ChimeraX commands (.cxc) that place a marker at each C-alpha (Angstrom):
marker #1 position 8.67,2.84,-18.19 radius 0.5
marker #1 position 9.38,-0.29,-20.23 radius 0.5
marker #1 position 8.19,-0.18,-23.79 radius 0.5
marker #1 position 8.18,-3.81,-23.89 radius 0.5
marker #1 position 5.40,-4.06,-21.12 radius 0.5
marker #1 position 2.02,-6.12,-21.34 radius 0.5
marker #1 position -0.70,-3.99,-20.00 radius 0.5
marker #1 position -4.24,-5.72,-19.20 radius 0.5
marker #1 position -6.98,-3.50,-20.20 radius 0.5
marker #1 position -10.73,-4.55,-20.00 radius 0.5
marker #1 position -10.15,-8.08,-21.98 radius 0.5
marker #1 position -7.02,-7.11,-23.86 radius 0.5
marker #1 position -3.80,-7.79,-23.80 radius 0.5
marker #1 position -1.62,-4.68,-25.05 radius 0.5
marker #1 position 1.54,-3.26,-25.66 radius 0.5
marker #1 position 1.87,-0.46,-22.75 radius 0.5
marker #1 position 2.04,2.25,-25.62 radius 0.5
marker #1 position -0.97,0.89,-26.93 radius 0.5
marker #1 position -3.10,0.39,-23.74 radius 0.5
marker #1 position -5.54,3.75,-23.86 radius 0.5
marker #1 position -8.09,4.73,-21.44 radius 0.5
marker #1 position -10.98,7.33,-22.36 radius 0.5
marker #1 position -10.84,10.77,-21.42 radius 0.5
marker #1 position -14.34,10.25,-20.00 radius 0.5
marker #1 position -13.48,7.92,-17.70 radius 0.5
marker #1 position -14.59,8.87,-13.97 radius 0.5
marker #1 position -11.68,7.26,-12.64 radius 0.5
marker #1 position -9.80,10.50,-14.59 radius 0.5
marker #1 position -12.34,13.01,-14.11 radius 0.5
marker #1 position -13.56,12.72,-10.20 radius 0.5
marker #1 position -10.67,10.11,-9.27 radius 0.5
marker #1 position -13.96,7.38,-8.94 radius 0.5
marker #1 position -12.05,4.65,-8.80 radius 0.5
marker #1 position -9.71,1.90,-6.58 radius 0.5
marker #1 position -6.89,0.18,-6.36 radius 0.5
marker #1 position -4.75,-2.18,-5.20 radius 0.5
marker #1 position -0.76,-3.41,-5.32 radius 0.5
marker #1 position 0.15,-6.83,-5.23 radius 0.5
marker #1 position 3.74,-7.90,-4.37 radius 0.5
marker #1 position 5.53,-10.48,-6.00 radius 0.5
marker #1 position 8.70,-12.48,-4.96 radius 0.5
marker #1 position 9.83,-15.08,-7.29 radius 0.5
marker #1 position 7.33,-14.92,-9.75 radius 0.5
marker #1 position 4.23,-15.81,-6.76 radius 0.5
marker #1 position 1.52,-13.38,-5.70 radius 0.5
marker #1 position 1.97,-12.29,-2.27 radius 0.5
marker #1 position -0.72,-11.77,0.34 radius 0.5
marker #1 position -3.05,-12.12,-2.69 radius 0.5
marker #1 position -6.42,-13.11,-0.57 radius 0.5
marker #1 position -6.28,-9.97,1.68 radius 0.5
marker #1 position -5.58,-7.98,-1.27 radius 0.5
marker #1 position -8.54,-9.17,-2.92 radius 0.5
marker #1 position -10.88,-8.94,0.14 radius 0.5
marker #1 position -9.62,-5.58,0.44 radius 0.5
marker #1 position -10.81,-4.84,-3.07 radius 0.5
marker #1 position -14.16,-5.84,-3.17 radius 0.5
marker #1 position -14.76,-4.43,0.15 radius 0.5
marker #1 position -13.59,-0.85,-1.20 radius 0.5
marker #1 position -15.82,-1.33,-4.43 radius 0.5
marker #1 position -19.26,-2.16,-2.02 radius 0.5
marker #1 position -18.39,0.99,-0.31 radius 0.5
marker #1 position -18.28,2.92,-3.75 radius 0.5
marker #1 position -21.42,0.91,-4.50 radius 0.5
marker #1 position -18.95,0.11,-7.96 radius 0.5
marker #1 position -18.94,-3.07,-9.77 radius 0.5
marker #1 position -16.12,-5.40,-10.01 radius 0.5
marker #1 position -16.25,-6.26,-13.69 radius 0.5
marker #1 position -15.66,-9.80,-13.41 radius 0.5
marker #1 position -15.76,-13.25,-10.89 radius 0.5
marker #1 position -12.88,-14.05,-8.48 radius 0.5
marker #1 position -11.49,-16.78,-9.70 radius 0.5
marker #1 position -11.17,-14.58,-13.47 radius 0.5
marker #1 position -9.07,-12.01,-11.34 radius 0.5
marker #1 position -6.90,-14.18,-10.04 radius 0.5
marker #1 position -6.14,-16.04,-13.35 radius 0.5
marker #1 position -5.34,-12.37,-14.60 radius 0.5
marker #1 position -3.33,-11.67,-12.13 radius 0.5
marker #1 position -1.27,-15.29,-12.91 radius 0.5
marker #1 position -1.26,-14.24,-16.37 radius 0.5
marker #1 position 0.15,-10.72,-15.70 radius 0.5
marker #1 position 2.92,-12.49,-14.12 radius 0.5
marker #1 position 3.90,-14.99,-16.71 radius 0.5
marker #1 position 3.09,-12.38,-19.85 radius 0.5
marker #1 position 5.81,-9.67,-18.18 radius 0.5
marker #1 position 8.21,-12.56,-17.01 radius 0.5
marker #1 position 7.96,-10.86,-13.72 radius 0.5
marker #1 position 10.49,-12.31,-11.11 radius 0.5
marker #1 position 10.15,-9.82,-8.42 radius 0.5
marker #1 position 8.24,-6.54,-8.07 radius 0.5
marker #1 position 4.19,-5.59,-7.79 radius 0.5
marker #1 position 0.92,-5.80,-9.89 radius 0.5
marker #1 position -0.94,-2.55,-10.04 radius 0.5
marker #1 position -4.99,-2.79,-10.28 radius 0.5
marker #1 position -7.57,-0.24,-10.74 radius 0.5
marker #1 position -11.08,-0.70,-11.47 radius 0.5
marker #1 position -12.67,2.78,-12.45 radius 0.5
marker #1 position -16.22,3.16,-12.43 radius 0.5
marker #1 position -15.97,3.69,-16.61 radius 0.5
marker #1 position -16.79,6.07,-18.85 radius 0.5
marker #1 position -19.87,8.70,-18.91 radius 0.5
marker #1 position -20.59,12.17,-19.50 radius 0.5
marker #1 position -18.94,14.37,-16.94 radius 0.5
marker #1 position -21.77,15.04,-14.02 radius 0.5
marker #1 position -21.44,14.03,-10.49 radius 0.5
marker #1 position -23.98,12.38,-9.98 radius 0.5
marker #1 position -23.06,8.29,-10.94 radius 0.5
marker #1 position -23.82,7.05,-14.11 radius 0.5
marker #1 position -26.71,3.81,-14.46 radius 0.5
marker #1 position -24.86,2.81,-17.30 radius 0.5
marker #1 position -21.32,3.27,-16.99 radius 0.5
marker #1 position -19.26,-0.17,-17.57 radius 0.5
marker #1 position -16.51,-0.41,-15.28 radius 0.5
marker #1 position -12.72,-0.18,-16.47 radius 0.5
marker #1 position -10.04,-2.72,-15.63 radius 0.5
marker #1 position -6.23,-1.94,-15.75 radius 0.5
marker #1 position -3.26,-4.28,-14.71 radius 0.5
marker #1 position 0.27,-3.78,-14.78 radius 0.5
marker #1 position 3.13,-4.89,-14.07 radius 0.5
marker #1 position 6.36,-3.09,-12.14 radius 0.5
marker #1 position 9.88,-4.75,-11.86 radius 0.5
marker #1 position 11.34,-3.64,-8.23 radius 0.5
marker #1 position 13.78,-5.17,-5.77 radius 0.5
marker #1 position 11.52,-5.57,-3.22 radius 0.5
marker #1 position 13.76,-7.91,-0.90 radius 0.5
marker #1 position 16.71,-6.26,-1.30 radius 0.5
marker #1 position 15.77,-2.16,-0.27 radius 0.5
marker #1 position 18.63,-0.65,0.71 radius 0.5
marker #1 position 17.06,1.49,3.27 radius 0.5
marker #1 position 16.55,-1.91,5.23 radius 0.5
marker #1 position 19.52,-1.67,6.59 radius 0.5
marker #1 position 19.96,2.19,6.98 radius 0.5
marker #1 position 16.26,2.98,7.70 radius 0.5
marker #1 position 14.36,5.81,6.23 radius 0.5
marker #1 position 14.35,9.40,7.88 radius 0.5
marker #1 position 10.04,10.57,7.67 radius 0.5
marker #1 position 8.73,14.37,8.61 radius 0.5
marker #1 position 5.52,14.85,9.84 radius 0.5
marker #1 position 2.95,17.31,8.37 radius 0.5
marker #1 position -0.93,18.27,8.92 radius 0.5
marker #1 position -3.63,15.17,7.35 radius 0.5
marker #1 position -5.44,16.79,4.65 radius 0.5
marker #1 position -6.88,13.76,3.20 radius 0.5
marker #1 position -10.62,13.10,2.58 radius 0.5
marker #1 position -11.98,11.71,5.33 radius 0.5
marker #1 position -12.92,7.96,4.15 radius 0.5
marker #1 position -9.14,6.61,4.00 radius 0.5
marker #1 position -10.65,3.52,4.95 radius 0.5
marker #1 position -11.38,3.05,1.62 radius 0.5
marker #1 position -8.31,2.43,-1.19 radius 0.5
marker #1 position -9.15,5.04,-3.98 radius 0.5
marker #1 position -6.79,6.39,-6.36 radius 0.5
marker #1 position -7.41,10.29,-4.74 radius 0.5
marker #1 position -3.47,10.66,-3.96 radius 0.5
marker #1 position -2.46,14.17,-4.93 radius 0.5
marker #1 position -2.02,15.20,-1.36 radius 0.5
marker #1 position 0.23,12.27,-0.26 radius 0.5
marker #1 position 1.68,12.91,-3.78 radius 0.5
marker #1 position 2.09,16.50,-2.41 radius 0.5
marker #1 position 3.59,15.47,1.38 radius 0.5
marker #1 position 5.89,12.96,-0.50 radius 0.5
marker #1 position 7.61,16.00,-2.08 radius 0.5
marker #1 position 7.86,17.91,0.60 radius 0.5
marker #1 position 9.52,15.02,2.55 radius 0.5
marker #1 position 11.69,14.92,-0.28 radius 0.5
marker #1 position 12.27,18.79,-0.42 radius 0.5
marker #1 position 13.40,18.26,3.27 radius 0.5
marker #1 position 16.05,15.53,2.89 radius 0.5
marker #1 position 14.04,12.44,4.31 radius 0.5
marker #1 position 11.93,9.81,2.53 radius 0.5
marker #1 position 8.45,9.82,3.51 radius 0.5
marker #1 position 6.20,11.46,6.05 radius 0.5
marker #1 position 3.48,10.88,8.64 radius 0.5
marker #1 position 0.38,12.39,8.26 radius 0.5
marker #1 position -0.97,14.21,12.06 radius 0.5
marker #1 position -4.63,15.12,12.42 radius 0.5
marker #1 position -5.79,16.24,16.10 radius 0.5
marker #1 position -2.33,16.19,17.33 radius 0.5
marker #1 position -1.99,12.31,16.57 radius 0.5
marker #1 position -0.03,10.26,13.57 radius 0.5
marker #1 position -2.34,8.62,10.84 radius 0.5
marker #1 position -0.17,6.96,8.35 radius 0.5
marker #1 position 2.59,7.12,6.18 radius 0.5
marker #1 position 1.83,8.69,2.75 radius 0.5
marker #1 position 1.48,4.96,1.29 radius 0.5
marker #1 position 1.68,2.68,4.78 radius 0.5
marker #1 position 0.63,2.58,7.71 radius 0.5
marker #1 position 2.76,3.30,10.79 radius 0.5
marker #1 position 4.39,1.52,13.96 radius 0.5
marker #1 position 6.38,2.23,16.69 radius 0.5
marker #1 position 8.09,0.34,19.41 radius 0.5
marker #1 position 8.25,1.38,22.93 radius 0.5
marker #1 position 10.83,1.59,25.05 radius 0.5
marker #1 position 9.36,-1.75,27.05 radius 0.5
marker #1 position 8.95,-3.23,23.23 radius 0.5
marker #1 position 5.38,-3.03,22.80 radius 0.5
marker #1 position 4.58,-2.89,19.49 radius 0.5
marker #1 position 2.38,0.18,19.01 radius 0.5
marker #1 position -0.06,0.87,15.73 radius 0.5
marker #1 position -3.21,3.39,15.15 radius 0.5
marker #1 position -6.72,1.02,15.46 radius 0.5
marker #1 position -8.58,0.59,12.19 radius 0.5
marker #1 position -11.26,3.30,11.44 radius 0.5
marker #1 position -12.38,5.41,8.79 radius 0.5
marker #1 position -8.72,7.32,9.42 radius 0.5
marker #1 position -6.74,4.88,7.68 radius 0.5
marker #1 position -6.22,2.34,5.21 radius 0.5
marker #1 position -6.40,-1.44,6.83 radius 0.5
marker #1 position -2.94,-2.24,5.89 radius 0.5
marker #1 position -2.72,-5.90,4.35 radius 0.5
marker #1 position 0.59,-6.35,5.53 radius 0.5
marker #1 position -0.52,-4.23,8.80 radius 0.5
marker #1 position -2.66,-7.06,9.61 radius 0.5
marker #1 position 0.02,-9.62,9.01 radius 0.5
marker #1 position 2.10,-7.83,11.24 radius 0.5
marker #1 position 0.01,-7.27,13.77 radius 0.5
marker #1 position -0.95,-11.28,14.13 radius 0.5
marker #1 position 3.09,-12.59,13.63 radius 0.5
marker #1 position 3.90,-10.10,16.60 radius 0.5
marker #1 position 1.24,-11.71,18.70 radius 0.5
marker #1 position 2.13,-15.12,17.89 radius 0.5
marker #1 position 5.57,-14.01,18.26 radius 0.5
marker #1 position 5.20,-12.92,22.00 radius 0.5
marker #1 position 5.64,-9.16,21.76 radius 0.5
marker #1 position 2.50,-7.03,23.32 radius 0.5
marker #1 position 0.81,-5.17,20.78 radius 0.5
marker #1 position -1.15,-2.09,21.93 radius 0.5
marker #1 position -3.78,-0.84,19.15 radius 0.5
marker #1 position -3.87,2.87,19.70 radius 0.5
marker #1 position -3.16,6.31,18.39 radius 0.5
marker #1 position 0.34,7.89,19.20 radius 0.5
marker #1 position 1.54,11.29,18.96 radius 0.5
marker #1 position 4.62,12.60,16.98 radius 0.5
marker #1 position 6.47,13.39,20.05 radius 0.5
marker #1 position 5.79,9.86,21.73 radius 0.5
marker #1 position 7.35,8.74,18.16 radius 0.5
marker #1 position 10.39,10.44,18.66 radius 0.5
marker #1 position 11.02,8.73,22.14 radius 0.5
marker #1 position 10.10,5.21,20.98 radius 0.5
marker #1 position 12.86,2.97,20.49 radius 0.5
marker #1 position 11.93,1.88,16.89 radius 0.5
marker #1 position 9.49,3.10,14.47 radius 0.5
marker #1 position 8.54,1.15,11.14 radius 0.5
marker #1 position 6.16,1.19,8.34 radius 0.5
marker #1 position 4.55,-1.39,6.53 radius 0.5
marker #1 position 2.96,-1.75,2.91 radius 0.5
marker #1 position 2.68,-4.40,0.27 radius 0.5
marker #1 position 5.91,-3.90,-0.99 radius 0.5
marker #1 position 8.09,-2.50,1.70 radius 0.5
marker #1 position 7.32,-5.42,4.60 radius 0.5
marker #1 position 8.34,-3.78,7.52 radius 0.5
marker #1 position 10.70,-0.86,6.80 radius 0.5
marker #1 position 13.02,1.11,9.61 radius 0.5
marker #1 position 12.08,4.77,10.49 radius 0.5
marker #1 position 15.34,6.11,11.94 radius 0.5
marker #1 position 14.35,9.67,12.55 radius 0.5
marker #1 position 11.13,11.90,12.60 radius 0.5
marker #1 position 11.69,15.82,12.16 radius 0.5
marker #1 position 15.09,15.32,12.18 radius 0.5
marker #1 position 15.03,13.49,15.88 radius 0.5
marker #1 position 16.76,10.56,15.82 radius 0.5
marker #1 position 14.26,7.28,16.96 radius 0.5
marker #1 position 16.10,4.96,19.28 radius 0.5
marker #1 position 19.89,4.83,18.24 radius 0.5
marker #1 position 19.21,6.21,15.53 radius 0.5
marker #1 position 19.82,2.88,13.17 radius 0.5
marker #1 position 17.02,-0.06,12.33 radius 0.5
marker #1 position 16.00,-1.72,15.43 radius 0.5
marker #1 position 15.32,-5.53,15.87 radius 0.5
marker #1 position 12.12,-5.65,16.82 radius 0.5
marker #1 position 11.66,-4.39,13.07 radius 0.5
marker #1 position 14.00,-6.55,11.70 radius 0.5
marker #1 position 12.55,-9.89,13.56 radius 0.5
marker #1 position 9.09,-8.59,11.84 radius 0.5
marker #1 position 10.33,-7.97,8.59 radius 0.5
marker #1 position 11.71,-11.84,8.83 radius 0.5
marker #1 position 8.78,-13.64,9.88 radius 0.5
marker #1 position 6.63,-11.88,7.40 radius 0.5
marker #1 position 8.54,-12.62,4.45 radius 0.5
marker #1 position 9.00,-16.25,5.39 radius 0.5
marker #1 position 5.68,-16.74,6.12 radius 0.5
marker #1 position 4.13,-15.03,3.14 radius 0.5
marker #1 position 6.15,-17.03,0.81 radius 0.5
marker #1 position 5.42,-19.97,2.08 radius 0.5
marker #1 position 1.79,-18.96,1.63 radius 0.5
marker #1 position 2.66,-17.03,-1.47 radius 0.5
marker #1 position -0.10,-17.67,-4.51 radius 0.5
marker #1 position 2.03,-19.56,-7.44 radius 0.5
marker #1 position 1.67,-18.70,-10.87 radius 0.5
marker #1 position 0.94,-22.01,-12.07 radius 0.5
marker link #1:1,2 radius 0.2
marker link #1:2,3 radius 0.2
marker link #1:3,4 radius 0.2
marker link #1:4,5 radius 0.2
marker link #1:5,6 radius 0.2
marker link #1:6,7 radius 0.2
marker link #1:7,8 radius 0.2
marker link #1:8,9 radius 0.2
marker link #1:9,10 radius 0.2
marker link #1:10,11 radius 0.2
marker link #1:11,12 radius 0.2
marker link #1:12,13 radius 0.2
marker link #1:13,14 radius 0.2
marker link #1:14,15 radius 0.2
marker link #1:15,16 radius 0.2
marker link #1:16,17 radius 0.2
marker link #1:17,18 radius 0.2
marker link #1:18,19 radius 0.2
marker link #1:19,20 radius 0.2
marker link #1:20,21 radius 0.2
marker link #1:21,22 radius 0.2
marker link #1:22,23 radius 0.2
marker link #1:23,24 radius 0.2
marker link #1:24,25 radius 0.2
marker link #1:25,26 radius 0.2
marker link #1:26,27 radius 0.2
marker link #1:27,28 radius 0.2
marker link #1:28,29 radius 0.2
marker link #1:29,30 radius 0.2
marker link #1:30,31 radius 0.2
marker link #1:31,32 radius 0.2
marker link #1:32,33 radius 0.2
marker link #1:33,34 radius 0.2
marker link #1:34,35 radius 0.2
marker link #1:35,36 radius 0.2
marker link #1:36,37 radius 0.2
marker link #1:37,38 radius 0.2
marker link #1:38,39 radius 0.2
marker link #1:39,40 radius 0.2
marker link #1:40,41 radius 0.2
marker link #1:41,42 radius 0.2
marker link #1:42,43 radius 0.2
marker link #1:43,44 radius 0.2
marker link #1:44,45 radius 0.2
marker link #1:45,46 radius 0.2
marker link #1:46,47 radius 0.2
marker link #1:47,48 radius 0.2
marker link #1:48,49 radius 0.2
marker link #1:49,50 radius 0.2
marker link #1:50,51 radius 0.2
marker link #1:51,52 radius 0.2
marker link #1:52,53 radius 0.2
marker link #1:53,54 radius 0.2
marker link #1:54,55 radius 0.2
marker link #1:55,56 radius 0.2
marker link #1:56,57 radius 0.2
marker link #1:57,58 radius 0.2
marker link #1:58,59 radius 0.2
marker link #1:59,60 radius 0.2
marker link #1:60,61 radius 0.2
marker link #1:61,62 radius 0.2
marker link #1:62,63 radius 0.2
marker link #1:63,64 radius 0.2
marker link #1:64,65 radius 0.2
marker link #1:65,66 radius 0.2
marker link #1:66,67 radius 0.2
marker link #1:67,68 radius 0.2
marker link #1:68,69 radius 0.2
marker link #1:69,70 radius 0.2
marker link #1:70,71 radius 0.2
marker link #1:71,72 radius 0.2
marker link #1:72,73 radius 0.2
marker link #1:73,74 radius 0.2
marker link #1:74,75 radius 0.2
marker link #1:75,76 radius 0.2
marker link #1:76,77 radius 0.2
marker link #1:77,78 radius 0.2
marker link #1:78,79 radius 0.2
marker link #1:79,80 radius 0.2
marker link #1:80,81 radius 0.2
marker link #1:81,82 radius 0.2
marker link #1:82,83 radius 0.2
marker link #1:83,84 radius 0.2
marker link #1:84,85 radius 0.2
marker link #1:85,86 radius 0.2
marker link #1:86,87 radius 0.2
marker link #1:87,88 radius 0.2
marker link #1:88,89 radius 0.2
marker link #1:89,90 radius 0.2
marker link #1:90,91 radius 0.2
marker link #1:91,92 radius 0.2
marker link #1:92,93 radius 0.2
marker link #1:93,94 radius 0.2
marker link #1:94,95 radius 0.2
marker link #1:95,96 radius 0.2
marker link #1:96,97 radius 0.2
marker link #1:97,98 radius 0.2
marker link #1:98,99 radius 0.2
marker link #1:99,100 radius 0.2
marker link #1:100,101 radius 0.2
marker link #1:101,102 radius 0.2
marker link #1:102,103 radius 0.2
marker link #1:103,104 radius 0.2
marker link #1:104,105 radius 0.2
marker link #1:105,106 radius 0.2
marker link #1:106,107 radius 0.2
marker link #1:107,108 radius 0.2
marker link #1:108,109 radius 0.2
marker link #1:109,110 radius 0.2
marker link #1:110,111 radius 0.2
marker link #1:111,112 radius 0.2
marker link #1:112,113 radius 0.2
marker link #1:113,114 radius 0.2
marker link #1:114,115 radius 0.2
marker link #1:115,116 radius 0.2
marker link #1:116,117 radius 0.2
marker link #1:117,118 radius 0.2
marker link #1:118,119 radius 0.2
marker link #1:119,120 radius 0.2
marker link #1:120,121 radius 0.2
marker link #1:121,122 radius 0.2
marker link #1:122,123 radius 0.2
marker link #1:123,124 radius 0.2
marker link #1:124,125 radius 0.2
marker link #1:125,126 radius 0.2
marker link #1:126,127 radius 0.2
marker link #1:127,128 radius 0.2
marker link #1:128,129 radius 0.2
marker link #1:129,130 radius 0.2
marker link #1:130,131 radius 0.2
marker link #1:131,132 radius 0.2
marker link #1:132,133 radius 0.2
marker link #1:133,134 radius 0.2
marker link #1:134,135 radius 0.2
marker link #1:135,136 radius 0.2
marker link #1:136,137 radius 0.2
marker link #1:137,138 radius 0.2
marker link #1:138,139 radius 0.2
marker link #1:139,140 radius 0.2
marker link #1:140,141 radius 0.2
marker link #1:141,142 radius 0.2
marker link #1:142,143 radius 0.2
marker link #1:143,144 radius 0.2
marker link #1:144,145 radius 0.2
marker link #1:145,146 radius 0.2
marker link #1:146,147 radius 0.2
marker link #1:147,148 radius 0.2
marker link #1:148,149 radius 0.2
marker link #1:149,150 radius 0.2
marker link #1:150,151 radius 0.2
marker link #1:151,152 radius 0.2
marker link #1:152,153 radius 0.2
marker link #1:153,154 radius 0.2
marker link #1:154,155 radius 0.2
marker link #1:155,156 radius 0.2
marker link #1:156,157 radius 0.2
marker link #1:157,158 radius 0.2
marker link #1:158,159 radius 0.2
marker link #1:159,160 radius 0.2
marker link #1:160,161 radius 0.2
marker link #1:161,162 radius 0.2
marker link #1:162,163 radius 0.2
marker link #1:163,164 radius 0.2
marker link #1:164,165 radius 0.2
marker link #1:165,166 radius 0.2
marker link #1:166,167 radius 0.2
marker link #1:167,168 radius 0.2
marker link #1:168,169 radius 0.2
marker link #1:169,170 radius 0.2
marker link #1:170,171 radius 0.2
marker link #1:171,172 radius 0.2
marker link #1:172,173 radius 0.2
marker link #1:173,174 radius 0.2
marker link #1:174,175 radius 0.2
marker link #1:175,176 radius 0.2
marker link #1:176,177 radius 0.2
marker link #1:177,178 radius 0.2
marker link #1:178,179 radius 0.2
marker link #1:179,180 radius 0.2
marker link #1:180,181 radius 0.2
marker link #1:181,182 radius 0.2
marker link #1:182,183 radius 0.2
marker link #1:183,184 radius 0.2
marker link #1:184,185 radius 0.2
marker link #1:185,186 radius 0.2
marker link #1:186,187 radius 0.2
marker link #1:187,188 radius 0.2
marker link #1:188,189 radius 0.2
marker link #1:189,190 radius 0.2
marker link #1:190,191 radius 0.2
marker link #1:191,192 radius 0.2
marker link #1:192,193 radius 0.2
marker link #1:193,194 radius 0.2
marker link #1:194,195 radius 0.2
marker link #1:195,196 radius 0.2
marker link #1:196,197 radius 0.2
marker link #1:197,198 radius 0.2
marker link #1:198,199 radius 0.2
marker link #1:199,200 radius 0.2
marker link #1:200,201 radius 0.2
marker link #1:201,202 radius 0.2
marker link #1:202,203 radius 0.2
marker link #1:203,204 radius 0.2
marker link #1:204,205 radius 0.2
marker link #1:205,206 radius 0.2
marker link #1:206,207 radius 0.2
marker link #1:207,208 radius 0.2
marker link #1:208,209 radius 0.2
marker link #1:209,210 radius 0.2
marker link #1:210,211 radius 0.2
marker link #1:211,212 radius 0.2
marker link #1:212,213 radius 0.2
marker link #1:213,214 radius 0.2
marker link #1:214,215 radius 0.2
marker link #1:215,216 radius 0.2
marker link #1:216,217 radius 0.2
marker link #1:217,218 radius 0.2
marker link #1:218,219 radius 0.2
marker link #1:219,220 radius 0.2
marker link #1:220,221 radius 0.2
marker link #1:221,222 radius 0.2
marker link #1:222,223 radius 0.2
marker link #1:223,224 radius 0.2
marker link #1:224,225 radius 0.2
marker link #1:225,226 radius 0.2
marker link #1:226,227 radius 0.2
marker link #1:227,228 radius 0.2
marker link #1:228,229 radius 0.2
marker link #1:229,230 radius 0.2
marker link #1:230,231 radius 0.2
marker link #1:231,232 radius 0.2
marker link #1:232,233 radius 0.2
marker link #1:233,234 radius 0.2
marker link #1:234,235 radius 0.2
marker link #1:235,236 radius 0.2
marker link #1:236,237 radius 0.2
marker link #1:237,238 radius 0.2
marker link #1:238,239 radius 0.2
marker link #1:239,240 radius 0.2
marker link #1:240,241 radius 0.2
marker link #1:241,242 radius 0.2
marker link #1:242,243 radius 0.2
marker link #1:243,244 radius 0.2
marker link #1:244,245 radius 0.2
marker link #1:245,246 radius 0.2
marker link #1:246,247 radius 0.2
marker link #1:247,248 radius 0.2
marker link #1:248,249 radius 0.2
marker link #1:249,250 radius 0.2
marker link #1:250,251 radius 0.2
marker link #1:251,252 radius 0.2
marker link #1:252,253 radius 0.2
marker link #1:253,254 radius 0.2
marker link #1:254,255 radius 0.2
marker link #1:255,256 radius 0.2
marker link #1:256,257 radius 0.2
marker link #1:257,258 radius 0.2
marker link #1:258,259 radius 0.2
marker link #1:259,260 radius 0.2
marker link #1:260,261 radius 0.2
marker link #1:261,262 radius 0.2
marker link #1:262,263 radius 0.2
marker link #1:263,264 radius 0.2
marker link #1:264,265 radius 0.2
marker link #1:265,266 radius 0.2
marker link #1:266,267 radius 0.2
marker link #1:267,268 radius 0.2
marker link #1:268,269 radius 0.2
marker link #1:269,270 radius 0.2
marker link #1:270,271 radius 0.2
marker link #1:271,272 radius 0.2
marker link #1:272,273 radius 0.2
marker link #1:273,274 radius 0.2
marker link #1:274,275 radius 0.2
marker link #1:275,276 radius 0.2
marker link #1:276,277 radius 0.2
marker link #1:277,278 radius 0.2
marker link #1:278,279 radius 0.2
marker link #1:279,280 radius 0.2
marker link #1:280,281 radius 0.2
marker link #1:281,282 radius 0.2
marker link #1:282,283 radius 0.2
marker link #1:283,284 radius 0.2
marker link #1:284,285 radius 0.2
marker link #1:285,286 radius 0.2
marker link #1:286,287 radius 0.2
marker link #1:287,288 radius 0.2
marker link #1:288,289 radius 0.2
view
């Protein structure tokens, strides 16, 4: 925790120790809330437009109102970077339906709660970019609408902890024999023929902003892309595997359930996709001022 961090809460800029949300907030009682995470590099917002669009989609799916106009939300993102002198890291945003008496039915009068905070993090120099990560596979026991970016994250958290217990860094979730995604990232493999394979969009996975950019960059670079489901066994036989997310970009996976992927080291296509992503996204980054 950073005691000097400045947090945005419902129109107020507060020291983090002073930022309080009601115990009656439906985000606390029902996980009735959505969130987004935007990376920051060199004080600039990475892929902000995509995150803003997905936020609105999540809000619409839950019939949840955004408490401010898009241009005002962007202004707050810029200001929170400046107030916290954030050079590299992330901005976490959460919108809940707000406080109301506990009732499974949505209240008609609740006022949404909007929270933003920053977190400093070395997103460019993650040491796992050089070594890759190990993952395990576990059953996917989440709810059926994973395409909505809600705060219902207990099971992914439990899966992550099981991975750590087994000496891995993450878990890939498996449903009906096929990989859906990682605990907080989209999953990809590269076949021995050099084809990038990633699961198609549906209610089963989150429509990753980084995933979309990586797929587009791969196609532009002449790398064949197949949007289809794949099994854990196919992934273990692949030449490369990686995950994508807002702050990991393209992160290599070198082991699945103890089986080495490829030669057990980060692969060239993964490295190329990461380099292409960083170069393009930095050139298009949203400046703070």
